C-alpha positions in Angstrom: -10.7 246.4 36.7 -13.1 245.6 33.9 -11.6 248.4 31.8 -8.1 247.0 32.4 -9.0 243.5 31.4 -10.7 244.9 28.2 -7.3 246.0 26.9 -4.7 243.6 25.6 -1.9 245.2 27.6 -4.0 245.0 30.8 -4.7 241.3 30.3 -1.0 240.6 29.6 0.0 242.5 32.7 -2.4 240.6 34.9 -1.1 237.3 33.5 2.5 238.3 34.3 1.4 239.1 37.9 -0.3 235.8 38.3 2.7 233.9 36.9 5.0 235.7 39.3 2.7 234.8 42.2 2.6 231.2 41.2 6.4 231.0 41.0 6.6 232.5 44.4 4.2 229.9 45.8 6.3 227.1 44.2 9.5 228.5 45.8 7.8 228.7 49.2 6.4 225.2 48.9 9.8 223.7 48.0 11.5 225.5 50.9 8.8 224.3 53.3 9.2 220.7 52.0 12.9 220.7 52.5 12.5 222.2 55.9 9.9 219.6 56.9 12.0 216.7 55.7 15.0 218.0 57.7 17.4 217.0 55.0 18.0 220.3 53.2 18.1 218.3 50.0 20.6 215.7 51.3 20.3 212.1 50.2 21.3 209.0 52.2 23.8 206.7 50.4 26.1 203.8 51.4 29.8 204.5 51.5 32.6 202.0 51.9 34.3 202.2 55.3 37.1 199.8 54.3 38.5 198.3 51.1 36.1 195.8 49.5 38.2 193.4 47.4 37.2 192.4 43.9 34.6 189.5 43.8 33.5 190.1 47.4 29.9 189.0 47.6 27.4 191.6 48.4 26.0 189.5 51.2 29.4 189.5 52.8 29.6 193.3 52.5 26.3 193.5 54.4 27.2 190.9 57.0 30.7 192.3 57.7 29.4 195.9 57.8 31.9 197.1 55.2 29.8 200.2 54.6 28.2 203.1 56.5 25.1 205.1 55.7 25.8 208.8 55.2 24.0 211.9 53.9 25.4 213.8 51.0 24.1 216.8 49.0 21.8 215.7 46.2 24.1 217.1 43.5 27.0 214.9 45.0 25.2 211.6 44.6 27.0 209.3 42.1 24.9 207.7 39.4 23.6 204.4 40.6 24.3 205.1 44.3 23.0 202.4 46.6 20.9 203.4 49.6 19.4 200.0 50.6 22.0 197.3 51.6 19.6 194.6 50.3 20.2 195.8 46.8 23.7 194.2 47.1 22.4 190.7 47.7 23.2 188.3 44.9 26.0 190.5 43.5 29.8 190.6 43.7 32.2 193.5 43.6 33.3 194.1 40.0 36.6 195.7 41.1 38.2 196.8 44.4 36.1 199.5 46.2 38.1 201.8 48.4 37.2 203.6 51.7 35.1 206.7 51.2 33.7 205.6 47.8 29.9 205.6 47.4 28.6 202.1 46.7 26.9 202.0 43.3 25.1 199.5 41.2 27.9 199.9 38.6 30.5 198.6 41.1 28.6 195.4 41.7 27.5 192.8 39.2 25.8 189.4 39.2 28.4 186.7 39.7 29.5 184.8 36.6 32.3 182.9 38.4 32.1 179.3 39.5 34.6 180.0 42.3 33.3 178.8 45.7 35.3 181.7 47.3 32.5 184.1 46.6 30.1 182.0 48.7 32.2 182.1 51.9 31.7 184.3 54.9 34.8 185.9 56.5 34.7 183.3 59.3 34.6 180.3 56.9 37.0 178.2 54.9 36.3 175.9 52.0 37.4 172.3 52.7 37.4 169.4 50.2 36.5 165.9 51.3 37.4 162.9 49.1 34.2 160.9 49.5 32.6 157.6 48.7 28.9 156.6 48.7 29.3 154.8 52.1 30.0 158.1 53.9 26.3 158.9 54.3 24.1 160.9 51.9 27.0 161.6 49.5 25.0 160.6 46.4 22.0 162.6 47.4 23.5 165.9 48.7 23.0 169.1 46.7 24.7 172.4 46.6 23.0 174.6 49.3 22.2 171.7 51.7 23.5 171.8 55.2 25.1 168.8 56.9 26.7 167.7 60.2 30.1 166.2 60.0 30.6 163.1 62.2 34.0 161.6 62.8 34.9 158.0 63.9 38.3 157.2 65.5 40.0 154.1 66.9 41.6 155.4 70.1 44.2 153.5 72.2 43.8 154.0 76.0 46.4 156.3 77.6 48.5 155.2 80.6 47.8 158.0 83.1 51.3 157.5 84.7 53.2 158.1 81.5 50.7 159.9 79.2 51.6 157.4 76.5 49.4 154.7 74.8 49.3 151.6 76.9 51.4 148.8 75.8 49.2 146.1 74.3 46.2 148.3 74.8 43.2 147.6 72.6 41.9 150.4 70.5 38.4 151.7 71.3 36.1 153.0 68.6 34.7 156.5 69.4 32.5 158.8 67.5 31.8 162.6 67.7 30.1 165.3 65.7 32.9 167.7 65.0 31.1 170.3 62.8 27.4 171.3 62.7 25.2 173.1 60.2 27.9 173.1 57.5 27.0 174.5 54.0 27.5 172.3 51.0 29.4 174.3 48.3 30.0 171.7 45.7 29.1 168.0 45.2 30.7 165.2 43.1 29.6 165.1 39.5 28.2 161.7 39.0 26.5 162.5 35.7 29.3 161.0 33.6 30.9 157.8 34.7 33.9 158.6 32.6 34.7 162.0 34.1 37.7 162.5 36.4 35.4 163.7 39.2 33.5 160.4 39.2 36.8 158.5 39.8 38.0 161.0 42.4 34.7 162.4 43.9 35.1 165.4 46.2 32.6 167.1 48.4 33.3 170.8 49.2 32.0 172.3 52.5 32.1 175.8 54.0 33.6 175.0 57.4 33.7 177.5 60.2 37.2 178.6 61.1 37.0 177.1 64.6 36.2 173.6 63.1 38.7 173.6 60.2 41.6 171.9 62.0 39.2 169.4 63.6 37.8 168.2 60.2 41.3 168.1 58.6 42.6 166.0 61.5 39.6 163.7 61.2 40.2 163.2 57.5 43.8 162.2 58.2 43.3 160.1 61.3 39.7 158.7 61.2 36.6 158.2 59.1 34.1 160.9 58.3 30.4 160.7 57.7 28.0 163.4 56.5 24.5 163.7 58.0 21.9 165.7 56.1 20.0 168.4 58.2 16.4 169.3 57.5 15.8 172.8 56.1 15.8 175.4 58.8 16.7 173.0 61.5 18.0 174.5 64.8 18.2 171.4 66.9 21.9 170.4 67.4 23.5 167.0 68.2 24.8 166.9 71.8 28.6 167.6 71.8 29.5 164.2 73.4 31.9 161.5 72.5 30.2 158.1 72.0 31.8 154.7 72.5 30.4 151.3 72.9 29.6 152.0 76.5 27.7 155.2 75.9 25.8 153.7 73.0 24.6 150.6 74.9 24.2 152.3 78.3 20.6 152.8 79.5 19.3 151.0 76.4 16.8 148.2 76.4 19.2 145.7 74.8 20.5 142.5 76.4 22.4 143.5 79.6 24.7 140.4 79.2 26.1 141.9 76.0 27.0 145.1 77.7 28.6 143.2 80.6 30.8 141.2 78.3 32.0 144.4 76.7 33.1 145.7 80.1 30.2 148.0 81.0 28.7 148.5 84.4 25.1 149.1 85.4 
């Protein structure tokens, strides 16, 4: 061995043998790693399982499960492929994304649109409310706040025999919370007294589908008030209809007032 190493050709040959051995060890290590990972070199990516329309918010893509996680060979991964759904938050689809396409960071961009549509969930609709300062918290609400919508109506008693309003019946004021935990999308611009929005102030809310017709009816037939909720609140107002009787019943006020108004104890 010493004689072999003393010659140039012998040292070169030994170096070649060691290089081949090192390469073989690397190949064995890679194969063992792939085998232990159980992926055979595959990579998990997110793939659209339905058409994702342009300007769809990433949060909506996540919530509506518009994607599925799947494994693809490493050499089939598209540049910028997304593997973590949270990477889509705060983004919107740049263009339509079609079923089977890998979701990539190139397909989603930060929103530069002022449209409130990109803030809506699939089960919500944006509803405008012409407002005045007397409708509760209007001047103090900010985008991102959550409110309850309370409606007040004057209701004429119904004749049970005919199902029609009683002749000469006196209207009774009733109040009910018709929508809870509603997201504020836009508030009136009161920064300039000369702006058109200051003359026709509008509050825009993201109303759940089930409540849309209720709030539209209340706008047309009654008065609406907006009640600000504390951040993270989970307590809900009881779904009851209040009138003068329910407001004064079991209270510590003067019972004579309640009797005059037709209540019973």
